[in-house]
C-alpha positions as CSV (number, residue, x, y, z in Angstrom):
1,M,78.4,58.6,-19.0
2,A,74.8,58.8,-19.8
3,S,72.9,56.1,-19.1
4,I,70.5,54.2,-21.2
5,K,66.7,55.0,-20.5
6,K,64.7,51.7,-21.3
7,K,61.5,52.0,-23.1
8,S,58.2,51.1,-21.3
9,G,56.5,48.0,-22.8
10,G,53.1,49.1,-21.2
11,G,49.8,47.8,-20.0
12,G,47.9,46.6,-22.6
13,G,49.8,44.5,-24.7
14,A,48.4,41.2,-23.5
15,N,44.3,42.3,-23.5
16,W,44.4,39.9,-27.0
17,M,44.6,36.9,-24.7
18,D,40.9,37.8,-23.3
19,T,39.9,37.5,-26.4
20,Y,41.2,34.6,-27.3
21,G,40.5,32.8,-23.6
22,D,36.7,34.1,-24.5
23,M,36.7,32.2,-28.0
24,V,38.4,29.1,-26.7
25,T,35.4,29.0,-24.2
26,L,32.8,29.4,-26.7
27,L,34.2,26.9,-28.5
28,L,34.4,24.4,-26.0
29,C,30.8,24.6,-25.1
30,F,29.8,24.5,-28.6
31,F,31.3,21.1,-29.2
32,V,30.6,19.8,-25.9
33,L,26.7,21.0,-26.4
34,L,27.3,18.9,-29.8
35,Y,28.5,16.1,-27.8
36,S,25.4,15.7,-25.7
37,I,23.0,15.5,-28.2
38,S,24.9,13.3,-31.0
39,S,24.7,9.7,-30.4
40,I,27.9,7.3,-29.5
41,D,28.6,4.1,-32.0
42,E,29.4,1.7,-28.8
43,A,31.5,-0.7,-30.9
44,K,33.6,2.3,-32.2
45,M,34.0,4.2,-28.7
46,M,35.4,0.8,-27.4
47,I,38.4,1.0,-30.4
48,I,39.2,4.5,-28.9
49,V,39.4,3.3,-26.0
50,K,41.5,0.7,-26.1
51,S,43.6,2.1,-28.5
52,F,45.0,4.1,-25.0
53,N,44.6,0.7,-22.9
54,K,44.4,-2.1,-24.1
55,D,43.4,-3.8,-20.1
56,A,40.5,-1.3,-19.9
57,V,36.9,-2.8,-19.1
58,V,33.9,-0.9,-21.6
59,S,30.3,-1.5,-20.2
60,V,28.1,-1.3,-22.7
61,D,24.6,-2.6,-20.8
62,D,22.0,-0.5,-21.1
63,R,21.0,-0.9,-17.3
64,P,24.6,-0.2,-15.9
65,E,25.3,-1.4,-12.2
66,G,25.6,1.4,-9.5
67,P,27.6,1.5,-6.9
68,E,29.5,-1.3,-5.2
69,G,27.7,-3.9,-8.1
70,D,24.2,-2.5,-6.9
71,Q,22.2,-3.4,-10.1
72,D,18.7,-1.9,-8.9
73,N,17.1,-0.1,-11.4
74,T,13.7,1.3,-11.4
75,G,13.3,2.5,-14.6
76,G,11.7,1.3,-17.6
77,N,8.7,-1.4,-16.5
78,D,9.8,-0.9,-13.0
79,M,8.8,2.6,-12.8
80,P,7.1,2.8,-8.9
81,M,3.5,3.5,-8.8
82,T,2.4,6.9,-8.4
83,Q,-0.6,7.9,-6.0
84,D,-2.9,8.9,-9.6
85,E,-2.5,5.3,-10.0
86,V,-3.1,4.1,-6.5
87,E,-6.6,5.6,-7.0
88,V,-7.6,4.7,-10.4
89,A,-6.8,0.9,-9.0
90,M,-9.6,1.9,-5.7
91,E,-11.6,3.0,-8.2
92,D,-11.9,0.3,-10.2
93,L,-11.9,-1.7,-6.7
94,L,-15.0,0.4,-5.5
95,T,-17.0,-0.2,-8.9
96,F,-16.3,-3.5,-9.6
97,L,-17.4,-4.4,-5.5
98,Q,-20.6,-2.7,-6.4
99,A,-21.4,-4.3,-8.5
100,A,-21.0,-7.3,-6.9
101,A,-23.5,-6.4,-4.1
102,K,-25.8,-5.8,-6.5
103,T,-25.8,-9.6,-7.3
104,S,-26.5,-9.9,-3.5
105,D,-28.3,-8.5,-0.5
106,A,-25.4,-10.0,1.8
107,I,-23.0,-7.4,0.9
108,S,-23.5,-3.2,1.3
109,V,-20.3,-1.3,0.2
110,T,-19.5,2.6,1.0
111,S,-16.6,4.6,0.4
112,G,-14.2,7.5,2.0
113,D,-10.9,9.0,1.0
114,N,-8.7,6.5,-0.6
115,Y,-10.6,3.3,1.3
116,V,-14.0,0.9,0.2
117,Y,-16.1,-0.4,3.5
118,L,-18.1,-3.3,3.0
119,T,-20.7,-5.3,4.9
120,F,-21.4,-8.3,5.0
121,E,-24.7,-10.2,7.2
122,D,-23.7,-12.5,9.2
123,A,-26.6,-14.3,8.6
124,L,-25.6,-15.6,5.8
125,F,-22.3,-16.5,7.3
126,F,-22.5,-17.9,10.8
127,E,-24.9,-19.8,12.4
128,G,-25.9,-18.5,15.7
129,E,-23.0,-19.3,18.6
130,K,-20.7,-20.7,15.7
131,S,-17.9,-19.0,13.8
132,E,-17.8,-21.7,11.2
133,L,-17.9,-20.0,8.1
134,Q,-21.0,-21.7,6.0
135,A,-21.3,-22.8,2.0
136,E,-23.2,-18.8,1.8
137,G,-20.5,-16.6,3.1
138,K,-18.2,-18.6,1.3
139,A,-19.9,-17.8,-2.1
140,V,-20.1,-14.4,-1.3
141,L,-16.8,-14.3,-0.3
142,D,-15.4,-15.8,-4.1
143,T,-17.2,-12.8,-5.7
144,I,-15.4,-10.4,-4.7
145,L,-11.8,-12.1,-4.6
146,P,-10.7,-11.7,-8.2
147,G,-11.4,-7.9,-7.2
148,L,-8.7,-7.9,-4.7
149,E,-6.4,-10.1,-6.3
150,K,-6.5,-7.2,-8.7
151,A,-6.7,-4.5,-6.7
152,G,-3.9,-5.9,-4.3
153,P,-0.7,-3.9,-5.5
154,Y,-2.0,-1.0,-4.6
155,I,-3.9,-2.1,-1.1
156,N,-2.1,-0.9,2.1
157,A,-4.4,-2.7,4.6
158,V,-7.0,-5.1,5.0
159,Q,-9.4,-5.1,8.1
160,I,-11.8,-7.3,8.8
161,M,-13.7,-6.5,12.0
162,G,-15.9,-9.5,13.3
163,H,-19.4,-8.3,14.6
164,T,-22.1,-9.9,17.6
165,A,-25.2,-9.0,18.9
166,Q,-25.9,-9.2,22.6
167,A,-28.8,-12.1,23.1
168,N,-30.4,-11.0,25.8
169,P,-31.0,-7.4,25.7
170,N,-31.3,-7.1,29.3
171,R,-27.4,-8.6,30.0
172,P,-24.9,-7.5,28.0
173,N,-22.4,-10.7,26.9
174,T,-19.8,-12.6,29.0
175,I,-16.3,-10.5,27.8
176,R,-14.4,-13.9,26.9
177,G,-17.3,-15.6,24.8
178,D,-18.0,-11.8,23.3
179,R,-14.6,-10.9,21.7
180,E,-13.4,-14.7,21.5
181,L,-16.6,-15.1,18.8
182,S,-16.5,-12.2,17.1
183,S,-12.3,-12.5,16.3
184,A,-13.7,-16.0,15.3
185,R,-15.6,-14.9,13.2
186,A,-13.2,-12.4,11.6
187,N,-10.7,-15.1,11.4
188,E,-12.5,-17.6,9.4
189,V,-13.5,-14.6,6.8
190,M,-9.7,-13.2,7.1
191,I,-8.5,-17.1,6.3
192,Y,-10.7,-17.9,3.8
193,I,-9.5,-15.0,1.8
194,L,-6.3,-15.8,2.5
195,E,-6.5,-19.4,1.7
196,N,-7.9,-18.4,-2.0
197,T,-5.4,-15.8,-3.5
198,S,-2.0,-16.6,-4.1
199,P,0.3,-14.2,-1.7
200,L,1.9,-12.6,-4.5
201,T,-1.1,-10.5,-5.4
202,L,-2.9,-10.2,-1.8
203,D,0.3,-9.8,1.1
204,P,-1.1,-11.8,4.3
205,A,1.4,-9.3,5.8
206,R,-1.2,-6.2,5.2
207,F,-4.3,-8.1,6.7
208,E,-5.7,-8.1,10.3
209,S,-9.0,-9.2,11.6
210,L,-10.3,-8.0,14.6
211,G,-13.0,-8.9,16.8
212,M,-15.7,-5.9,18.0
213,G,-17.5,-8.2,19.9
214,Q,-21.0,-6.4,20.4
215,W,-20.0,-2.4,21.2
216,R,-20.3,-1.7,17.7
217,P,-24.1,-2.3,16.8
218,I,-25.8,-1.1,14.1
219,A,-29.4,-1.6,15.2
220,T,-31.7,-2.6,18.4
221,N,-30.9,-6.0,19.8
222,D,-35.0,-6.0,21.1
223,T,-35.3,-8.0,18.4
224,P,-34.4,-10.9,16.3
225,E,-34.2,-8.1,13.2
226,G,-32.2,-5.3,14.9
227,R,-30.0,-9.0,16.2
228,A,-29.3,-9.9,12.4
229,K,-28.0,-6.7,11.5
230,N,-25.6,-6.3,14.7
231,R,-24.1,-9.8,13.8
232,R,-22.2,-9.0,11.3
233,V,-18.6,-8.6,9.5
234,E,-17.0,-6.0,7.9
235,M,-14.1,-5.4,5.8
236,M,-12.3,-2.0,5.1
237,I,-9.5,-1.7,2.3
238,S,-7.1,1.2,2.3
239,G,-5.1,2.0,-0.9
240,K,-1.4,3.3,-0.3
241,N,-0.4,6.5,-0.2
242,V,3.1,6.2,-2.0
243,E,3.7,10.4,-1.3
244,D,4.4,9.1,2.1
245,A,6.3,6.0,3.0
246,M,5.9,6.2,6.9
247,S,2.0,6.2,6.0
248,D,2.7,2.5,4.8
249,S,0.7,-0.1,7.5
250,I,3.8,-2.2,7.8
251,A,6.9,0.4,7.7
252,S,5.3,1.9,10.4
253,Y,4.7,-0.7,12.6
254,Y,8.5,-1.8,12.2
255,A,9.2,2.0,12.8
256,E,7.2,2.8,15.7
257,T,8.2,-0.9,17.0
258,Q,11.8,0.1,16.4
259,Q,12.6,-3.4,15.0
260,E,14.3,-3.8,11.8
261,Q,12.4,-5.5,8.7
262,P,13.7,-8.3,7.4
263,N,13.9,-8.8,4.1
264,M,10.9,-10.7,2.7
265,E,11.8,-11.8,-0.7
266,A,14.8,-13.5,0.5
267,A,13.1,-16.0,2.4
268,G,10.5,-17.0,-0.3
269,L,7.7,-14.2,0.6
270,P,5.7,-11.5,-0.8
271,G,7.4,-8.3,-0.4
272,T,6.0,-5.3,1.7
273,Q,6.2,-1.9,1.1
274,G,5.0,1.2,0.0
275,T,-1.0,4.9,3.7
276,A,-2.3,5.2,7.3
277,E,-5.3,2.9,8.0
278,P,-8.5,5.3,8.4
279,D,-10.0,4.9,11.5
280,T,-13.4,2.8,12.1
281,P,-16.4,4.8,10.6
282,P,-18.0,5.8,14.0
283,V,-21.7,3.9,14.3
284,D,-24.4,6.9,14.5
285,Q,-26.5,5.8,17.6
286,T,-25.2,5.6,20.7
287,A,-24.0,2.3,21.9
288,L,-25.5,2.1,25.0
289,D,-28.5,2.9,24.3
290,I,-29.2,0.4,21.6
291,L,-27.9,-2.3,23.9
292,G,-30.4,-2.0,26.8
293,Y,-28.2,-1.7,29.2
294,D,-29.1,-2.1,32.3
295,S,-27.1,-4.1,34.6
296,V,-23.7,-6.6,34.2
297,G,-24.1,-9.9,34.0
298,G,-23.7,-12.9,32.1
299,A,-25.2,-13.6,28.8
300,E,-25.4,-16.0,25.9
301,N,-23.4,-14.5,23.0
302,E,-24.7,-14.4,19.5
């Protein structure tokens, strides 16, 4: 009995599916492109969704909630500040303070990389041996407060440094009296600023006062004029570095001490966020040469 041979169907019968698949893919991409540049009518969208599921919940909020109901959104007016904005704010502060310095010989202003440095003559701020802020000193501070408040959101840290002079050029001041007096003077200036500004514009957490004592003089202590220059208060105002969060003076404090930063806003206090604090500009003269230090002993603090 003769066998029946089957005809081979060949291997190219399904080649048309490759072309069809490519065409469908291209059509899909085309419609996705059209959809991406189209606008959606929210009312019609809700009708369509409800037609599939009447219990569906459709959000049409322009600010949709994030994961776990987090409604934080940094878009629009809430965009975080940029480093350019910080630099502009610090330049504006410098210009403001330079204008204030022209109206008073008690203020001198210098600047550096992202910081402004002020020096106040203590002759107007304090009497010898005292730390009570005089009316003349308050008036000088009043002239700079508006500029500080305007720049407040961009400020990383404000260091206020108190200095004393050596009353007796042959004997240094007593350690306790020297440090306590200089610290008290710095504190008085800081307290006056914070009491006359809003914590919402100038964050108190960014302020610190330092008692330098007699050890960073800028003139000789041999003359009354030199001692008057040494009795001074200085202020360093540094801007934020938004590109490096850990350079923030507050964030770095909590990180270095391995403590958790509390939610200040929950406690009704201004938040703290956002530059490494620059070192105090060095004194050009050698301190011991200016002091005329030749023996150890007690002396009155000035």
